matplotlib code that plots the C-alpha trace (Angstrom):
import matplotlib.pyplot as plt

x = [-12.5, -15.1, -11.7, -8.6, -7.6, -5.0, -2.7, -0.8, 0.2, 2.9, 5.6, 7.9, 7.4, 7.3, 5.2, 5.4, 1.1, -0.6, -4.0, -6.8, -8.5, -12.8, -12.1, -9.0, -6.0, -4.1, -2.0, 1.4, 2.3, 4.8, 2.1, 2.9, 1.3, -0.2, -1.9, -5.4, -7.7, -11.2, -12.6, -15.3, -14.2, -11.8, -11.0, -13.7, -16.5, -17.4, -15.6, -17.2, -17.8, -20.2, -21.1, -19.6, -17.0, -14.0, -11.0, -7.8, -6.2, -8.0, -6.0, -7.5, -6.8, -8.4, -7.6, -7.6, -10.8, -9.7, -8.2, -11.4, -13.7, -16.9, -16.5, -15.5, -12.5, -14.6, -13.7, -11.0, -7.1, -4.3, -0.9, 2.3, 5.5, 7.6, 10.1, 12.2, 12.1, 12.5, 12.6, 14.3, 14.3, 15.3, 18.8, 18.9, 17.8, 21.2, 22.4, 19.5, 18.0, 16.7, 13.4, 10.2, 6.9, 3.5, 0.3, -1.8, -5.6, -6.3, -9.7, -12.4, -13.6, -10.1, -8.5, -5.6, -6.9, -8.5, -7.8, -4.4, -2.2, -0.6, -3.9, -6.7, -8.6, -8.9, -7.9, -8.4, -6.7, -6.5, -4.0, 0.1, 0.2, 2.6, 2.8, 6.4, 7.8, 7.5, 11.3, 11.3, 7.8, 9.6, 6.9, 5.1, 8.3, 7.8, 4.4, 3.9, 7.5, 7.8, 9.4, 10.8, 10.1, 11.3, 10.5, 13.9, 11.5, 9.8, 12.1, 9.3, 9.8, 7.1, 6.1, 4.2, 2.9, 3.5, 0.4, 0.6, 2.9, 3.1, 3.5, 4.7, 6.3, 10.3, 12.6, 12.9, 9.6, 7.2, 2.7, 1.4, -1.3, -2.9, -2.1, 1.5, 2.0, -0.1, 2.4, 5.2, 3.5, 3.2, 0.5, -1.2, -2.1, 2.3, 1.5, 4.8, 7.3, 11.2, 12.1, 14.8, 13.7, 14.4, 13.2, 13.1]
y = [0.2, 1.7, 3.1, 2.4, 5.1, 5.5, 3.5, 7.0, 7.3, 5.3, 3.8, 2.5, -1.0, -4.3, -7.3, -10.6, -11.6, -15.2, -13.9, -16.9, -16.8, -16.8, -20.2, -22.0, -22.1, -19.3, -17.0, -15.8, -12.0, -8.6, -6.1, -2.8, -2.2, 1.5, 3.0, 2.6, 3.5, 1.5, 3.5, 5.7, 9.7, 8.4, 9.0, 6.9, 5.1, 2.1, -1.3, -2.6, -6.3, -5.7, -2.3, -1.6, 0.4, -1.2, -1.0, -0.1, -2.7, -5.4, -7.6, -6.1, -5.5, -3.4, -5.1, -2.5, -2.5, -6.0, -8.3, -7.1, -8.9, -7.3, -8.7, -12.3, -12.3, -10.8, -12.9, -14.5, -14.5, -12.5, -13.7, -10.5, -10.8, -7.7, -8.7, -5.7, -2.0, 1.3, 4.2, 6.7, 6.3, 9.4, 8.0, 4.6, 5.7, 7.8, 5.8, 4.0, 4.9, 8.2, 8.6, 10.0, 8.9, 9.6, 9.5, 5.9, 5.0, 2.2, 1.9, 0.3, 3.2, 5.2, 6.2, 3.5, 0.2, -3.0, -4.9, -4.8, -7.4, -8.9, -10.8, -9.2, -7.2, -3.5, -1.7, 2.1, 4.8, 4.9, 2.3, 2.5, 1.1, 1.2, 0.4, -1.0, -0.5, -4.1, -5.0, -4.4, -6.0, -8.6, -11.3, -11.0, -11.9, -8.7, -9.1, -8.2, -6.4, -3.9, -0.3, 2.3, 5.7, 9.3, 12.6, 14.9, 17.9, 17.4, 15.0, 12.5, 8.7, 6.5, 2.7, 0.9, -2.4, -3.3, -4.3, -4.2, -3.3, -0.3, -1.4, 2.3, 3.5, 4.6, 2.4, 4.2, 5.6, 4.0, 4.5, 5.5, 5.7, 8.8, 7.5, 8.1, 11.4, 12.0, 10.6, 12.0, 15.9, 16.3, 17.2, 15.0, 17.6, 18.2, 14.9, 14.0, 14.1, 13.6, 10.8, 8.6, 4.4, 0.9, -2.8, -4.0]
z = [10.3, 7.6, 6.0, 5.5, 4.5, 7.6, 5.7, 5.2, 8.6, 8.6, 10.4, 8.4, 9.7, 7.0, 7.6, 6.6, 7.3, 7.4, 5.6, 6.4, 2.9, 2.8, 1.1, 1.2, 2.9, 4.6, 2.3, 2.9, 1.9, 2.8, 3.7, 5.6, 8.6, 9.9, 13.4, 13.1, 16.0, 16.7, 19.6, 19.4, 18.4, 16.4, 13.0, 10.6, 11.9, 13.7, 12.4, 8.8, 10.2, 12.1, 12.9, 16.0, 17.8, 19.8, 22.4, 21.3, 23.0, 21.4, 19.1, 15.9, 12.6, 9.0, 6.1, 2.9, 0.6, -2.0, 1.4, 2.9, 0.0, 0.9, 4.6, 3.4, 5.6, 8.8, 11.8, 9.8, 11.6, 10.7, 11.9, 12.0, 11.8, 11.2, 8.6, 8.6, 10.5, 8.8, 11.5, 8.6, 4.7, 3.8, 4.8, 4.0, 0.2, -0.1, -2.8, -4.3, -8.3, -9.0, -11.4, -11.5, -10.2, -11.7, -10.7, -11.2, -10.4, -9.1, -8.9, -10.8, -13.9, -13.6, -16.6, -16.7, -17.7, -16.0, -12.3, -11.0, -13.0, -10.0, -8.6, -10.7, -8.2, -8.0, -5.1, -3.2, -4.0, -0.7, -0.4, -0.5, -4.0, -6.7, -10.1, -11.9, -15.6, -17.5, -17.3, -13.4, -13.2, -14.6, -15.5, -12.4, -10.3, -8.1, -7.0, -4.2, -3.1, -1.3, -3.0, -0.4, -1.9, -1.0, -2.5, -3.8, -2.9, 0.4, 1.8, 2.9, 2.4, 2.2, 1.2, -1.3, -2.3, -6.0, -7.1, -11.4, -14.1, -16.7, -19.9, -21.5, -18.8, -18.3, -16.9, -13.9, -13.4, -11.2, -10.7, -7.5, -6.2, -4.2, -0.3, -1.6, -3.1, 0.1, 2.2, 0.3, 0.9, -3.3, -5.2, -7.3, -9.6, -10.5, -12.5, -12.1, -9.6, -8.9, -6.4, -5.0, -4.7, -3.9, -3.3, -0.2]

ax = plt.figure().add_subplot(projection="3d")
ax.plot(x, y, z, "-o")
ax.set_aspect("equal")
plt.show()
């Protein structure tokens, strides 16, 4: 689709993807799966690959901006396997770590430095992303892991993909994209929000 911002509508399904690269072997990674519509009249425009609408009855996938690679992955196969399902993250987060969440920018030209530390690319702020403090980032060993985050203000939950490190963040502070704030029902203008979170 022309827009992949529908990732805000999460069903809490963590999947293991095997994505065929534009060149070279396929790559295995953890990712989030969300509902997307491909038919005319649904949110978003026609598919970006060929400018056409498709039936929702077909096996189709829309990749985020970074993985789309300006169309280099059009027509490539993506296999998915469900790793874990979280129907109610709120109850699962009852005994996890408390901390704070700040707004982080992942697009080129935004404040916060260069591309994501995990893979050296920029992402869309419409993707569900998080940045970890240096100690938790552990030299990159947490890259592509999923963090479950719950707002203590709204009670809403979301899953976010680890893509970057924050050298000047506190040990209990997560930087997150605007999409995470939206999914949690929070206003990014607040700048900081209390959360509970854990690593999947």
